[in-house]
C-alpha positions as CSV (number, residue, x, y, z in Angstrom):
1,X,4.7,65.1,113.6
2,X,5.3,62.1,111.3
3,X,7.6,62.8,108.4
4,X,5.9,63.0,105.0
5,X,6.8,60.3,102.5
6,X,7.0,62.9,99.7
7,X,8.2,66.5,99.5
8,X,5.3,69.1,99.7
9,X,5.8,72.7,98.8
10,X,3.9,75.8,100.0
11,X,3.3,79.4,99.0
12,X,6.2,80.8,101.0
13,X,8.7,78.8,98.9
14,X,7.8,80.5,95.6
15,X,9.7,83.7,94.6
16,X,8.4,85.7,91.6
17,X,11.7,87.5,91.0
18,X,13.0,84.6,88.8
19,X,10.1,84.9,86.3
20,X,8.9,88.5,86.8
21,X,10.7,89.8,83.6
22,X,10.1,86.7,81.5
23,X,7.6,86.4,78.7
24,X,5.3,83.4,79.2
25,X,3.4,81.9,76.4
26,X,0.2,79.9,77.2
27,X,-0.3,77.5,74.3
28,X,-4.0,76.8,73.9
29,X,-6.9,78.5,75.7
30,X,-9.3,75.8,77.0
31,X,-10.6,75.9,80.6
32,X,-7.3,74.9,82.3
33,X,-5.2,77.2,80.1
34,X,-7.6,80.2,80.7
35,X,-7.5,79.7,84.5
36,X,-3.7,79.5,84.6
37,X,-3.3,82.5,82.3
38,X,-5.6,84.7,84.3
39,X,-4.1,83.6,87.6
40,X,-0.5,84.3,86.4
41,X,-1.5,87.7,85.0
42,X,-3.1,88.6,88.3
43,X,0.1,87.6,90.0
44,X,1.9,90.2,87.9
45,X,3.5,88.0,85.2
46,X,3.8,88.9,81.5
47,X,1.5,86.5,79.6
48,X,0.8,86.0,75.9
49,X,-1.4,83.4,74.3
50,X,-0.4,81.1,71.5
51,X,-3.7,80.2,69.8
52,X,-4.5,77.1,67.8
53,X,-8.2,77.6,67.1
54,X,-10.3,80.7,66.3
55,X,-12.6,79.9,69.2
56,X,-9.7,80.0,71.7
57,X,-8.3,83.2,70.1
58,X,-11.7,84.9,70.4
59,X,-12.0,83.8,74.0
60,X,-8.5,85.0,74.9
61,X,-9.0,88.4,73.3
62,X,-12.3,88.8,75.3
63,X,-10.1,88.4,78.4
64,X,-7.8,91.1,77.0
65,X,-4.8,88.9,76.3
66,X,-2.5,89.5,73.4
67,X,-2.7,86.6,71.0
68,X,-0.3,85.2,68.4
69,X,-0.1,82.2,66.1
70,X,1.6,79.3,67.7
71,X,5.0,79.8,66.0
72,X,5.1,83.6,66.8
73,X,4.2,82.9,70.5
74,X,7.0,80.4,70.8
75,X,9.5,82.9,69.3
76,X,8.5,85.7,71.6
77,X,8.5,83.7,74.9
78,X,11.1,81.7,76.8
79,X,8.6,79.9,79.0
80,X,5.9,77.8,77.4
81,X,2.9,76.3,79.1
82,X,1.7,73.5,76.8
83,X,-1.9,73.4,78.0
84,X,-3.4,71.4,75.1
85,X,-4.6,67.8,75.0
86,X,-2.0,65.0,75.0
87,X,-3.0,63.9,71.5
88,X,-2.8,67.4,70.0
89,X,0.5,68.1,71.7
90,X,2.0,64.9,70.2
91,X,0.7,65.8,66.8
92,X,2.0,69.4,66.8
93,X,5.3,68.9,68.6
94,X,7.6,67.6,65.7
95,X,6.9,70.4,63.2
96,X,5.2,73.2,65.2
97,X,6.9,73.3,68.6
98,X,10.3,71.6,68.6
99,X,11.9,73.7,65.8
100,X,11.3,76.9,67.9
101,X,12.7,75.6,71.2
102,X,16.0,77.4,72.1
103,X,18.7,76.7,74.7
104,X,17.6,77.6,78.3
105,X,13.9,77.7,77.4
106,X,11.4,76.2,79.9
107,X,8.5,73.9,79.0
108,X,5.7,73.5,81.5
109,X,3.3,70.6,81.2
110,X,-0.1,70.0,82.9
111,X,0.0,66.2,82.1
112,X,3.0,63.9,82.2
113,X,1.4,61.4,79.7
114,X,3.5,62.1,76.7
115,X,6.8,62.0,78.6
116,X,5.8,59.0,80.7
117,X,5.0,56.8,77.7
118,X,7.6,58.1,75.3
119,X,5.3,59.9,73.0
120,X,7.4,63.0,73.0
121,X,11.2,63.2,73.8
122,X,12.1,66.8,74.6
123,X,15.6,68.1,73.9
124,X,18.2,68.1,76.6
125,X,18.8,71.9,76.4
126,X,15.5,73.0,78.0
127,X,13.9,72.8,81.4
128,X,10.9,70.5,81.7
129,X,8.4,71.2,84.5
130,X,5.2,69.7,85.7
131,X,2.5,72.0,87.2
132,X,-0.8,70.0,87.6
133,X,-3.5,71.6,89.8
134,X,-5.9,68.8,90.8
135,X,-9.0,70.7,90.0
136,X,-10.7,71.7,86.7
137,X,-9.9,75.1,85.3
138,X,-13.0,76.8,86.7
139,X,-12.3,75.5,90.2
140,X,-8.6,76.6,89.9
141,X,-9.7,80.2,89.0
142,X,-12.5,80.3,91.6
143,X,-10.2,79.1,94.4
144,X,-7.5,81.6,93.4
145,X,-10.0,84.5,93.6
146,X,-11.4,83.3,96.9
147,X,-8.1,82.3,98.4
148,X,-9.4,78.8,99.3
149,X,-6.5,77.1,97.6
150,X,-6.0,73.9,95.7
151,X,-3.7,70.8,95.9
152,X,-1.4,70.2,93.0
153,X,1.2,67.9,91.7
154,X,4.5,69.5,90.6
155,X,8.0,68.3,89.5
156,X,11.2,69.6,88.0
157,X,11.7,66.8,85.5
158,X,14.6,68.2,83.6
159,X,16.9,70.9,84.9
160,X,19.2,72.3,82.2
161,X,19.6,75.9,83.6
162,X,20.4,74.8,87.2
163,X,17.5,76.7,88.7
164,X,14.5,74.7,87.4
165,X,13.2,73.9,90.9
166,X,13.1,77.6,91.8
167,X,11.4,78.5,88.6
168,X,8.9,75.7,89.2
169,X,8.0,77.1,92.6
170,X,7.7,80.6,91.3
171,X,5.4,79.6,88.4
172,X,3.4,77.3,90.6
173,X,2.8,80.1,93.1
174,X,1.7,82.4,90.3
175,X,-0.7,79.7,89.0
176,X,-2.1,79.2,92.5
177,X,-0.8,75.7,92.7
178,X,1.1,76.1,96.0
179,X,-1.9,77.5,97.9
180,X,-2.8,74.3,99.8
181,X,0.3,72.3,99.1
182,X,2.0,71.0,96.0
183,X,3.2,67.3,96.1
184,X,6.4,66.5,94.3
185,X,5.8,63.4,92.1
186,X,7.3,62.4,88.8
187,X,5.6,62.9,85.5
188,X,5.2,59.1,85.2
189,X,3.5,58.9,88.6
190,X,1.2,61.7,87.8
191,X,0.2,60.1,84.4
192,X,-0.4,56.7,86.0
193,X,-2.4,58.1,88.9
194,X,-4.6,60.1,86.5
195,X,-5.2,57.1,84.2
196,X,-5.8,54.7,87.0
197,X,-8.6,56.7,88.7
198,X,-10.2,57.6,85.4
199,X,-10.3,53.9,84.4
200,X,-11.2,52.3,87.7
201,X,-12.9,54.7,90.2
202,X,-15.0,56.9,87.9
203,X,-16.4,54.2,85.7
204,X,-16.9,51.8,88.6
205,X,-18.9,54.5,90.5
206,X,-21.1,55.3,87.4
207,X,-21.8,51.6,86.9
208,X,-23.0,51.2,90.5
209,X,-25.1,54.3,90.2
210,X,-26.8,53.2,87.0
211,X,-27.5,49.7,88.3
212,X,-28.9,51.1,91.5
213,X,-31.3,53.3,89.6
214,X,-32.5,50.5,87.3
215,X,-33.0,48.2,90.3
216,X,-35.2,50.7,92.0
217,X,-37.2,51.4,88.8
218,X,-37.8,47.7,88.5
219,X,-39.2,47.8,92.0
220,X,-41.8,50.4,91.0
221,X,-40.2,53.6,92.3
222,X,-40.4,56.8,90.2
223,X,-37.3,57.8,88.3
224,X,-37.6,61.4,89.6
225,X,-37.7,60.3,93.2
226,X,-34.7,57.9,92.7
227,X,-32.5,60.5,90.9
228,X,-33.2,63.1,93.6
229,X,-32.5,60.7,96.5
230,X,-29.3,59.3,94.9
231,X,-27.6,62.5,93.7
232,X,-29.6,65.4,92.4
233,X,-30.4,66.6,95.9
234,X,-26.7,67.2,96.5
235,X,-26.6,64.9,99.5
236,X,-23.9,62.9,97.9
237,X,-21.8,66.0,97.4
238,X,-22.3,66.9,101.0
239,X,-21.1,63.5,102.1
240,X,-18.0,63.8,99.9
241,X,-17.3,67.2,101.4
242,X,-17.4,65.6,104.9
243,X,-15.0,62.8,103.7
244,X,-12.6,65.6,102.7
245,X,-13.2,67.4,106.1
246,X,-12.8,64.5,108.5
247,X,-12.1,61.3,106.6
248,X,-13.9,58.3,105.1
249,X,-14.8,56.5,108.3
250,X,-15.4,59.5,110.5
251,X,-17.9,61.1,108.1
252,X,-20.3,58.4,109.2
253,X,-20.9,60.5,112.4
254,X,-22.8,63.1,110.3
255,X,-25.5,60.5,109.5
256,X,-28.1,59.1,111.8
257,X,-27.3,55.9,113.7
258,X,-29.9,54.1,111.6
259,X,-27.9,55.2,108.5
260,X,-24.6,54.3,110.1
261,X,-25.8,50.8,111.1
262,X,-27.3,50.1,107.7
263,X,-24.2,51.3,105.8
264,X,-21.7,49.3,107.9
265,X,-23.7,46.1,108.4
266,X,-24.8,45.8,104.8
267,X,-21.4,47.0,103.5
268,X,-19.9,43.6,104.3
269,X,-22.2,42.0,101.8
270,X,-20.1,43.6,99.1
271,X,-16.9,42.0,100.2
272,X,-16.8,39.4,97.4
273,X,-17.5,42.2,94.9
274,X,-14.7,44.2,96.4
275,X,-12.3,41.4,95.8
276,X,-13.4,41.2,92.1
277,X,-12.9,45.0,91.8
278,X,-9.4,44.7,93.3
279,X,-8.5,42.1,90.7
280,X,-9.8,44.2,87.9
281,X,-8.0,47.3,89.2
282,X,-4.7,45.4,89.4
283,X,-5.1,44.3,85.8
284,X,-5.9,47.8,84.7
285,X,-2.9,49.2,86.6
286,X,-0.6,46.7,84.9
287,X,-1.9,47.7,81.5
288,X,-1.2,51.3,82.3
289,X,2.1,50.8,84.0
290,X,3.7,48.6,81.3
291,X,2.6,51.0,78.5
292,X,0.0,48.7,76.9
293,X,-2.8,51.2,77.3
294,X,-0.8,54.0,75.8
295,X,0.1,51.8,72.8
296,X,-3.5,50.7,72.4
297,X,-4.8,54.3,72.5
298,X,-2.3,55.3,69.8
299,X,-3.8,53.0,67.3
300,X,-6.5,54.2,64.9
301,X,-8.8,51.4,65.7
302,X,-9.0,52.6,69.3
303,X,-10.5,55.9,68.1
304,X,-13.1,53.9,66.2
305,X,-13.8,51.8,69.3
306,X,-14.3,54.9,71.4
307,X,-16.8,56.2,68.8
308,X,-18.7,52.9,69.0
309,X,-18.7,52.9,72.8
310,X,-19.9,56.5,73.1
311,X,-22.6,56.0,70.5
312,X,-24.1,52.9,72.2
313,X,-23.7,54.5,75.6
314,X,-25.7,57.5,74.5
315,X,-28.5,55.4,73.2
316,X,-29.1,53.1,76.2
317,X,-32.3,52.9,78.2
318,X,-30.7,54.6,81.1
319,X,-29.7,57.6,79.0
320,X,-33.3,58.2,77.9
321,X,-34.6,57.8,81.5
322,X,-32.0,60.4,82.8
323,X,-32.8,62.8,80.0
324,X,-36.6,62.7,80.8
325,X,-35.9,63.1,84.6
326,X,-33.7,66.1,84.1
327,X,-36.3,67.7,81.8
328,X,-39.2,67.0,84.3
329,X,-37.2,68.5,87.2
330,X,-36.3,71.6,85.3
331,X,-32.6,71.1,84.7
332,X,-31.3,73.0,81.7
333,X,-29.9,71.1,78.8
334,X,-26.1,71.6,78.3
335,X,-24.5,70.2,75.1
336,X,-21.0,69.6,76.2
337,X,-19.9,67.4,73.2
338,X,-20.1,67.2,69.5
339,X,-22.6,64.9,67.9
340,X,-21.3,61.3,68.1
341,X,-20.7,60.0,64.6
342,X,-21.1,56.2,64.1
343,X,-18.0,54.8,62.2
344,X,-18.4,54.3,58.5
345,X,-18.8,50.8,57.1
346,X,-15.4,51.2,55.3
347,X,-13.7,51.7,58.6
348,X,-15.4,48.7,60.2
349,X,-14.3,46.6,57.2
350,X,-10.8,47.9,57.6
351,X,-10.8,46.7,61.2
352,X,-12.7,43.4,61.3
353,X,-11.8,42.7,64.9
354,X,-13.8,45.8,65.9
355,X,-16.8,44.7,63.9
356,X,-16.8,41.5,66.0
357,X,-16.8,43.6,69.1
358,X,-20.0,45.5,68.2
359,X,-22.3,42.8,69.3
360,X,-20.4,42.5,72.6
361,X,-20.7,46.3,73.1
362,X,-24.4,46.2,72.2
363,X,-25.0,43.3,74.6
364,X,-23.3,45.1,77.5
365,X,-25.2,48.4,77.0
366,X,-28.6,46.6,76.5
367,X,-28.4,45.6,80.2
368,X,-28.3,49.3,81.2
């Protein structure tokens, strides 16, 4: 068998004895934090929750966890899973986390972003570990309970105690992160991979989907039929499952020969577009890799720009079509975000360059 280009760890390499008698504090209690906390408790580890919001505290108590304010949780534990957003972690770290870190403590991160781009510099007298299951929290918990397993990224970034790798493997096993294989990559690699696929693949796919739908509507097809054919039927999910099972090319064999011929013969018509996409991806990668994106996101005007983008995206023609289709086909409404607030005129005056961008943003979304 060909030698792997990276180290991959599996279940048998994790030993709970190193962490069995430790107190582990989960900081935050969102979906990923909840899944990891429940999995580790089911693995027999001693888990407490350091809460930041009343909502998370209530949710953790409903799951029968003992909850403490952030500072108290840090005092009581020697292993801390910082399972909060990168922005919030950067904000809380100087005054609410760092003062409570003691020699030989262990910090576990889900995202390498803050370390990769110098947002947080942890002290040298603690272990720094990465445990990043590559599924959302609900999927991690479900796969733990059904023994299906998940792939993960893990890494011992800083080893002060001399046994950081063994602790990493023990904790990863308890989380369920070794169940299909945990790939050892650096925190910087994890952060760049995550940002790259968010900024290139996800948005590129959504743009193609939206333009395909609008093209067919212009040709007189009903929105309901189009949405069902393209993705609401679940056929796309089935195809993706087959890609996972057998690979991108071999999954073609699960389609009719008519489908296979149409996909492969017409796919070549997109070769010039593929070249354009490749050029855009290289530029985005460079912006991520050299730190330009992290620096840009840290600025206040980027938060304003995000509000503008979300506001106009939520009010495009496509969004209204999709809403009506989902209502007509009986999909329940799920409000997964707070109401999008349009930036005040004072903020737009403060950042005149953003005010100039508004018409560009409007023009882009008017086409969708």
